[in-house]
C-alpha positions as CSV (number, residue, x, y, z in Angstrom):
1,M,-1.8,19.5,22.9
2,K,-3.7,19.2,19.7
3,L,-1.8,17.4,16.9
4,N,-1.9,18.2,13.2
5,T,-2.0,15.3,10.7
6,D,1.7,15.1,10.2
7,Q,2.4,15.0,14.0
8,E,-0.2,12.3,14.5
9,S,1.3,10.3,11.6
10,E,4.8,10.7,13.1
11,L,3.7,9.5,16.6
12,F,1.8,6.4,15.2
13,S,4.7,5.5,13.0
14,L,7.0,5.7,16.0
15,V,4.6,3.5,18.1
16,K,4.6,0.9,15.3
17,Q,8.4,1.0,14.9
18,T,8.9,0.8,18.6
19,I,6.7,-2.3,18.9
20,L,8.4,-3.9,15.9
21,D,11.8,-3.3,17.4
22,G,10.5,-4.6,20.7
23,L,9.5,-7.9,19.1
24,K,13.2,-8.2,18.1
25,G,14.3,-7.5,21.7
26,V,15.3,-3.9,21.1
27,T,14.3,-1.3,23.7
28,P,13.5,2.3,22.9
29,Q,16.4,4.5,22.2
30,E,16.6,8.3,22.5
31,V,14.1,9.8,20.0
32,M,14.0,13.4,18.6
33,S,11.6,14.9,16.1
34,D,12.1,17.5,13.4
35,D,8.9,19.0,14.8
36,D,9.7,21.2,17.8
37,A,6.2,20.7,19.3
38,L,6.8,16.9,19.7
39,N,10.1,17.6,21.4
40,Q,8.4,19.7,24.2
41,L,7.8,18.1,27.5
42,G,4.6,16.1,27.4
43,A,2.7,13.3,29.2
44,C,0.9,10.5,27.5
45,F,-0.7,7.1,27.8
46,V,-0.5,4.4,25.1
47,T,-3.4,2.0,25.1
48,L,-3.4,-1.2,23.0
49,T,-6.6,-3.1,22.3
50,I,-7.5,-6.2,20.3
51,D,-11.2,-6.6,19.4
52,K,-12.0,-3.8,21.9
53,Q,-10.4,-5.7,24.7
54,L,-7.5,-4.1,26.6
55,R,-4.2,-5.6,25.7
56,G,-1.9,-3.1,27.4
57,C,-2.0,0.4,28.8
58,I,0.9,2.4,30.3
59,G,1.5,6.1,30.6
60,S,2.8,9.1,32.5
61,L,0.6,11.5,34.5
62,Q,3.3,14.2,34.6
63,A,5.3,15.6,31.8
64,H,8.9,14.6,32.5
65,L,10.3,13.8,29.0
66,P,9.8,15.2,25.5
67,L,6.4,14.0,24.3
68,I,7.9,12.0,21.4
69,Q,10.2,10.1,23.9
70,D,7.3,9.5,26.3
71,V,5.2,8.0,23.4
72,A,8.1,5.7,22.5
73,N,8.7,4.6,26.1
74,N,5.0,4.0,26.9
75,A,4.4,2.2,23.6
76,Y,7.1,-0.3,24.5
77,K,5.9,-0.7,28.1
78,A,2.3,-1.1,27.0
79,A,3.3,-3.8,24.5
80,F,5.9,-5.7,26.6
81,Q,5.8,-4.6,30.3
82,D,2.2,-4.2,31.3
83,P,2.1,-6.5,34.4
84,R,-1.5,-7.5,33.6
85,F,-0.5,-9.2,30.3
86,P,2.2,-11.3,28.8
87,P,4.4,-9.6,26.2
88,L,2.7,-8.8,22.9
89,T,3.4,-11.4,20.2
90,E,4.0,-10.8,16.5
91,G,0.7,-12.2,15.6
92,E,-1.1,-10.0,18.1
93,A,0.7,-6.9,16.8
94,E,-1.1,-7.1,13.5
95,E,-4.5,-7.0,15.3
96,I,-4.0,-4.1,17.6
97,D,-5.8,-0.8,17.8
98,I,-3.6,1.9,19.3
99,E,-4.7,4.9,21.2
100,V,-2.3,7.7,22.2
101,S,-3.8,10.0,24.8
102,I,-1.9,13.3,25.4
103,L,-2.6,14.6,28.9
104,T,-3.1,18.0,30.4
105,A,-1.3,18.6,33.7
106,P,-3.4,17.1,36.5
107,E,-5.2,19.7,38.7
108,I,-6.2,19.2,42.2
109,I,-10.0,18.9,42.8
110,A,-10.6,21.0,45.9
111,G,-13.2,19.8,48.4
112,C,-13.1,16.0,47.7
113,S,-13.5,15.3,51.5
114,S,-16.2,12.7,50.6
115,K,-17.0,10.6,47.7
116,E,-20.3,12.5,47.2
117,A,-18.4,15.8,47.0
118,L,-16.1,14.3,44.4
119,L,-19.0,12.9,42.4
120,A,-20.6,16.4,42.3
121,Q,-17.5,17.8,40.6
122,L,-16.9,15.1,38.0
123,T,-17.7,15.5,34.3
124,P,-18.3,12.0,32.7
125,F,-16.5,11.3,29.4
126,E,-14.3,14.4,29.9
127,D,-12.4,14.0,33.2
128,G,-9.6,11.6,33.7
129,L,-9.2,11.0,37.5
130,V,-6.4,10.3,39.8
131,I,-7.2,9.3,43.4
132,S,-4.5,8.7,46.1
133,D,-4.0,8.5,49.8
134,E,-0.8,7.8,51.8
135,R,-0.5,4.2,50.5
136,H,-2.6,3.9,47.3
137,R,-2.8,5.6,43.9
138,A,-4.7,4.9,40.7
139,T,-6.0,6.6,37.6
140,Y,-8.6,6.2,34.9
141,L,-8.4,7.9,31.6
142,P,-11.5,9.6,30.3
143,S,-12.0,6.7,27.9
144,V,-12.9,4.4,30.8
145,W,-16.2,6.3,31.1
146,K,-17.3,4.2,28.0
147,Q,-17.2,1.1,30.2
148,L,-18.3,2.8,33.4
149,P,-20.6,5.7,32.5
150,D,-22.1,5.9,36.0
151,K,-20.1,8.3,38.3
152,N,-20.5,6.0,41.3
153,A,-19.3,2.9,39.4
154,F,-16.4,4.9,37.9
155,V,-15.1,6.0,41.3
156,D,-15.9,2.7,43.1
157,N,-13.9,0.8,40.4
158,L,-11.0,3.2,40.6
159,M,-10.9,2.8,44.3
160,L,-10.9,-0.9,43.9
161,K,-8.1,-0.6,41.3
162,A,-6.1,1.4,43.8
163,G,-6.6,-1.2,46.6
164,M,-8.7,1.2,48.7
165,T,-11.5,-0.3,50.9
166,H,-13.0,3.0,52.1
167,W,-12.9,6.8,51.5
168,S,-9.8,8.1,53.4
169,E,-9.8,11.5,55.2
170,N,-6.5,12.0,53.4
171,M,-7.9,11.4,50.0
172,R,-6.4,13.5,47.2
173,C,-8.3,13.8,43.9
174,E,-6.9,15.2,40.7
175,R,-8.5,15.6,37.3
176,Y,-6.9,15.9,33.8
177,H,-8.1,16.0,30.2
178,V,-6.7,14.3,27.1
179,Q,-6.5,14.7,23.4
180,A,-6.9,11.1,22.2
181,Y,-5.8,9.8,18.8
182,E,-6.5,6.3,17.5
183,A,-5.1,4.1,14.7
184,F,-5.3,0.5,13.6
185,W,-1.9,-1.2,13.2
186,G,-2.5,-2.1,9.5
187,D,-3.3,1.5,8.7
188,I,0.0,2.9,10.0
189,D,2.8,3.5,7.5
């Protein structure tokens, strides 16, 4: 989904208000928009960084809520419930860069019976990737290609993230794409 300027502003204002409310102990409530497009089912990730360092990233791979609600929920979780970080503080909030990535539906990559077969089908900087087997699952957004531009390193690190030690014969691979929007906390109304 490609956002227009008003939709983008509405989502970033919502992210900021959700985090401000969260700093006061208020969890996200039901959210609706006057813009019908934002009320359609949508999946997103919200990524928070400070000085280009990850500070929180939570999202949904499958659309199961209105996009506007998914943005609010994931903004709250990225700020306060990402298990890799302590809850965001008021001082940190003023320093964050926010990225909202709106995902396409994941599509199965046929023929990923080996890592080499998967590598041949990946498009760096465009594809987000989900890998899973019976017990493990992990994803990288397309933005992770900036840190891991080599296909081998991208997949190896994703397997490590998933807790996988080897390529499984039951490996399932899915790709998705995103429309990503960025804003700095201080620039959001």
